[in-house]
N, C-alpha and C positions, 0 to 999 in steps of 0.2 A: 428593357428591364434587365437587370443584372441576374445572371444565372448562377446560382450557388448550389454546391452539392456538399451534403453533410453525411458523416459516417463515423463509426468508432470500432476500434478493435484492440483490445487491451488485456494483458495480464503481466504480473510481476514474476519473473522466473528465478527460482532458487536453484542454481546449477548443481548444488550439493544434495538436493533432495532426490530420494529414490522414487518419488511418486510422479510419474509422467502426467503432464497436462494433455488431456484428450478432448475430443469434440464434446463428450457429454458433460465435461466440466463447464464448458461455455453455456450449455443448455441449463445447467444447474443454477448459474448466477443470472446471466441474461443473455438471450439470443434472439434478437429481433430482425427477421428479414426485412428487406427494404420497404419502407412505408408503414411498417407496423409498430414502431416505437410508441409506447403509451403517451397520452397527452396529459396525464395528471401530474407528473413530476419528472425531473431529470434523474439520471443515475450519476455516479461519480465521474464517468467517463463520457457522458453524453451532454454535458452542459453546453458545449458549442452548438450542438443541434438545437437544444432548448432555447438558447438566446436567439439563435437565427430565426427560429419560429416567431418568437415574440417581437422581433424588430423587423421582420420581412416587409410589412406594409409600409412602415415609415421610411425604410431605406430603399424601396423600390426593388425588392429582391423576389425572385421566383426561386423557391427553395425546393430541392429534390433530396429525398432521404434514402440513403443506402443502408447496408448492413450495419447493425449496431450489436456488438457482442463482446462479452468479457468473461474471463474465468478467474476465480480466486487464485492467489499465488500458490504455486506448486513447482514441480520440477520442469524440465525442458518440454516444450510442446512437441508432440508427435509430428514429424515432418509432413506427412500426408494431411493431417488435420490442419496444420498451419497453412499449407498451400491452398487447401480447399477454401478456408475462410478468407484468406488474402485474395484469392482469385474470384471469389464472390463479390467482394468489396470493389475490386477493379472492374468487374463485369457490370455491376450497378452503375459505376462512374461512366462507363462507355455507353451504357444504355440511355443515358439522359442527354447525350449529345454534348456539344462544347460547353465547357463550364468557365465562367470568369473567376470564380472563387472556389476553393475547396477547403472546408473546415473539418478537421479530424480530432476525434478524441482518442488519444494513444496513452500508453503508460510510459514507455521509453526504456524498459528493462526486460522486454519480451525476447526469450531465446528459444529457438526451435532447433531440432536436429539438423545440423548443417547450415543454420542461419544464426549466427551469434548477434546480429544486429537486425532484428525483425523490422523495427521502425524505420531504420535507413532503407531497408529493402522495400517496404511499403511506400515510403515517400518517394523514392527513385522511380518506382513504377507509376505512381500517380503523376510525377512530373513528366514522364515520357508520354503519358496520355494527354495531358492538358496543354503541354507545350510551355515555352518560356514566358509567355505574356500573362498566364494566369496567375493569380495569388494562391499559394499553397500555404496554409496555416494550420498549426496543430497545438493543442493544449497537452501538457506533459505532467506526469507526477514527478516531484523533485527527487524521488528515489529512482532515478533513471540513469542510463548511460548516455551521455551526450557525445555523439560521434560526428566526424567530419562529413560522413555520408548524409546524416540527417540535415546538417547545416547547409550543405551544398544543394539539396533538393528542395528545401522549404524556404519560404520568404520570412515566415514568422514562427517562432517557437516560444511559448510561454509556459513556465512551470507554476504550479501552486506555490505560494509563499509560505503557507502555514503547515506546521506539523504539530498536532493532528491536522488533517486536511479539511479545513473548515471553509476554504475560500474558493472552491472550484468554480462556482457560479460567477463570482466576481472577476476571476481571471479569464473565464470565457467571455464575459462582457467586454474586457479589454481587447481580447483576441478578435472579436467580431468588429469592434469599432475600428481597430488598426487595419484589419483586412479591407474594410469599406473604404477608409481613408487612402489606403494604397491603391486599391482598384480605381478610385476616382483621380488618381495622380497627384493627390495633395501631400503625400509623403513618399519617400523611397527608402524602405526599411533596409538597413545594413546590420547584419548580426556578426558579432565577434565573441569568442570565448577565451577564457584563461584557465589553465590547469593549476589547482592549488598544490599538487604534489602529495596528496593525502587522501584518506577516506575517513570521514568522521560523521557523527550524528548531530543534528541541530533540533533541539526541543524548543520551538519557537514561542511557546507560551511563557517562558521565563528568561531572565538574563543569564548569560549575555547574548543568547541567540535572538531574544526579543529586540534588542538594540540593533542587531544586524538587519533585521527585517525593516526597522524604522529607517535605517541608513538607506536601504534599497529604495524605499519610497521617497525619501529625500532626493536621491538621485533622479528619480522619474519626474520630479517637478523642475529639473533643469531644462533649459531651452535645448531642443534637439534630441532629448532622450525619450525614447518611446516605451521602453520596457526593460526591467532588470530582473533577472532570475538567479537564484542560487541553486545549482544542481548538487543536492546532498550526495547522490550516488547510492548504490546499493551493494553492500559488501558481500551479500550472499550470491552475487552473480560474478562467476569467474570468467570474465571476458576482457579483452584487451583494453577497452576504454573505461573500465570501472574506476570510479573515483570522483572526488568532489571538484566541481568546476563552477566557474561563474559565466553568465551569459548576459550581455547588454545588447540591445537594439537601438540604434540611433537613426535619425532622419538623414541619410546620405552622408555620414561622418564616420569613416571607418576608424580614423585615428582616435577620435573621442571614445568610440565604442571599445576599442582595444584598451585604451588608457583606463577607462573606468572598470572594465572587466578585471584588469590586473590589480587595481586598487581593492576591488571587492574580494578577490581571491586572497589578497594579503590579509585583509581584516578577518576573513574566515579562518585562515591559518592561525592567526594570533589567538583565537578562542577555541582551538581545536580540542583541548583537554578539558574545557568547562562548559561546552555548549549542550551537553546531554548529562543525564543523571549518572551518578557513580553507581557501580554495580556492587551488590553485597553478596557475599558467599552464603551457602546454605547453612553452614554452621553458625555464622554470625546472625542470620535471620531467625534460626531456632532460639538462639540466645535472647534475641529481642522479644520474641513471642512469649518465652517463659517468664520474662520480666513484667509482662502486661497484666494488668488487674482486669477483673471482670467488670461488665457494665459500661465499658468505654466504647467509643466508636471503633469499628474493626480496623485492624492493620491489613492494607492491601498489598499483596506480594505479586509483582509482575513477573511471570515466567518468560522472560524476553527470548531466550534462545530456543524455546519451542513455541514461538509465536506463529500460528498459521498464517497471519498477515505477512510474515516474511518467508512463507513457503515451507515452514516446518510442518511435521505431521499433526502436532497438537495432541499427542498421546503419552507424553513422558510423565513418569510418576515420581521423580526424584524428590521434589519438595514435599509433596503430600506424604510420601513414605517417611522422610526425615521427621516430620511433625508428629506423625502417629507413633513412630519409634520413640519419640521423646516424651510420649504420654499425653500429648495434646489431642483434643477431640472436636472442639467447637470450631469446625472448619467448613467453609464452602469452597467449591472449585468450579470454574466456569471457563471453558467447557472442554472436556476430554473427547477427542474424536475416537469413537470406538463402535462402529456399526454392528460388530458381533455381539458386543455386550448389550447394545440397544435391542437387538433382535431377541436375545434371550430373555431380557426383562420385559419387553413388550408382549412376548408370548405368554408370559405368566400373568401380566395385567397389573393394574394399580392395587396396592394393598398386599401384594404377594411377597413372601420372603424366600430368599434363595442364596445360594453360594454363587458369587459372581467374580470372574477374573476380569480386572479392569486395566486398561492401558497397557503400555509396554510392548506394542506389537509391530510398529512400522520399521524401526531401524534400531541398530545397535545402540544409538544415542537416545533411545526412548526409554531406557531403563528396563527393569524387570516388572512384569505385571503385578498388580496387587490383588490378592485373593481375600475378599471380604464377604462376610455374611451381611446382606443388605435387604432393605425393605424398598419396594418400588413405590415412590411417593406420587409421582405425576408423570403423565405421558402426553406430550403435545405434538400433534402432527402439523406439518408445514410451518414449523416455528421460524421466526425471522427477527431481525433487528433493524431498527431505523437508524440510518447513518448517512450523512452527505446528501440528504435529500431524497434518498432512495431506500429500498428494503434490502437487507443482506440476509440470504436464506440460511437456515441452520438444519433443514431437513426434519427428522423426527428427533425430538428432544425428550430425554427421559431423566427424571431426577431420582437418584437412589440415595438412601441414608444408611449409615453404619453408626449407630448411636447418634451423637450430635454432629456427626460429619455428614454433609450432604454434597454429593458430586452430580454435576450436570453432564450428561453423556449426549453426543450428537452424531448424526449420520453424515452431515456435510461439514467439511473442514473450514471453519471460520473462527477468527479470533473473537474474544469477548469485547464488545465495543461499549456496552451500556449496562448499568445495573437492572434495566428493565428485563434483560435476559434472565437474570436470576429470579426476578419477581414472577415472570412468566412461568418459571419452573417451580414456583411455590416456596421459594427460599427467601426469608426475611433477613437480609444481611445486617440489619441493625442489631440482631440478636447474636451475631457471630463475633468471635475473637479474631479470626483470620479469614480473609478472602483471597484465594489464589486465582488470578486471572491469566489466561493464555493470550498475552498480548505484549507489545513492546511499549507503545505510547498512546495509541488511538483511544485506549480506555480512559485516558486521564481526565478529560473534561467531565465525563459523566460521574466518575467515582470520587474525584477530589472533594466535592462538597459533603460526601458521606463518610469519608475515611478519617480515621484518627491520624494515620500517616501512610505513606506510600513508599514501598521499597522496590527497587529494581534489582532483580536477581541475576546472579552469575551462576548459571547452571549449564550442564551439557545440552547440546542441541545443535541443529543445522541452520538455524537462523543466526547469522553472524552479527554480533554486537561489537566485539573487539577483535579485529582480524589477527592481532599479535598473539592472543591466547586461545583462539577458536580451534576446535578439533577438526579442522579442515585444512586442505592444502591447495593453494593457488597454482595454477599451471599455465595460465594464458596471459597474465599481466605483462606488458611490454615496457614498463617504466617503474622506477623506484617509487613506492608509495609509503608514506608514514601512516601507521606505525609498523609496517611490516619489515622495513629495511633500515631506516635511519630516522634521525630527529632533525633533519635539516632540509630545506627546500631544494629540489633538484635544479 
């Protein structure tokens, strides 16, 4: 019987964020000790484990489950906390004895104090334990940093293809099947990557990025091609290997893998300026709002630079203040991270009226707090959102109103992923002129059917969308990257 070990350890690190990722942040999202992962559904990063469970009997596998833990994006992981979690995963692996296959759910952009490449570190330690004959395979978020250490330690690395990330389960199924084939000796995976020389975003639900995904799938239908991934990269991570890269896995054909990786990198480069939505200034957004008539579907404004999903605090007030200053009032906001405001509103209870200072607390890029006279409309304990097959916690959710403006406040930093979050907070967005969401793109699938239009904002914040204009400074990049330095391939 094939001995298979599964585990997960993931977070996306915004190195510009002042909010350190600590052990309790893993507890807040999910932290399952060995053998305790729920059996009802996978999370975004435990899909390999989930698929291995489902296919174990058919494949003749004996599956052992190690630590599964993830924290929502934030600043660098505290060194001692990272080492404790990493070492627990490795101890779980050692405890089950020799493993033929190791399946890991990782992010790929985790950074800890003193560890700029946590995934490379984890994979190297795993390889040291299982030896050269075992198959080591990992599923990655495309917003990762693909490093030589990761490639050297693993046999198989596969990224989600979609952004928003709707395909983690399908990619896990591919990972499991390829790991099985490799262990049986039917294939010999060879991985090669190519550097695009840029950092860009790819919204895969629309063209031209949609066509790029279709091209990747066409390549996978070629003889000898096992997997094709595009590493979008994560611009909010200031590490040496940040950037957009392509990754191709073939069956024992390094030349083919390198050639196709280079071709994909070139295609990605050619659509670098059009693969994501254009950003709109706050002044332009205010002008658009003022032209809107009443009774239409709401205009959704994505506050991308303050997206908690990119490690930002999620407490900036710029756009809301600009609209209020312009005399607009029929606004909904989801969701501002402000545990202090939540505590003050919760203490007074639903129906209470009070002066409340909202937002503008975490960083200089959070803007100034808003002082509003509000009514506490709803308090929801243990609030959450469904996304990617799992539940994303929001902590305590409080909705406060100032006239026709309704603001959702939360105690756990998470982006707004679905309109259901507003509904749970008692907000009917169909009656709103404007809805501001703290998100970059994951909100899109849920809000697009309900929105009159969707605008992606250019606001201050630590979640980097355009590195050339962001209010941050890169110190660790080791190569030229568009759009930071030039408009030509290195």
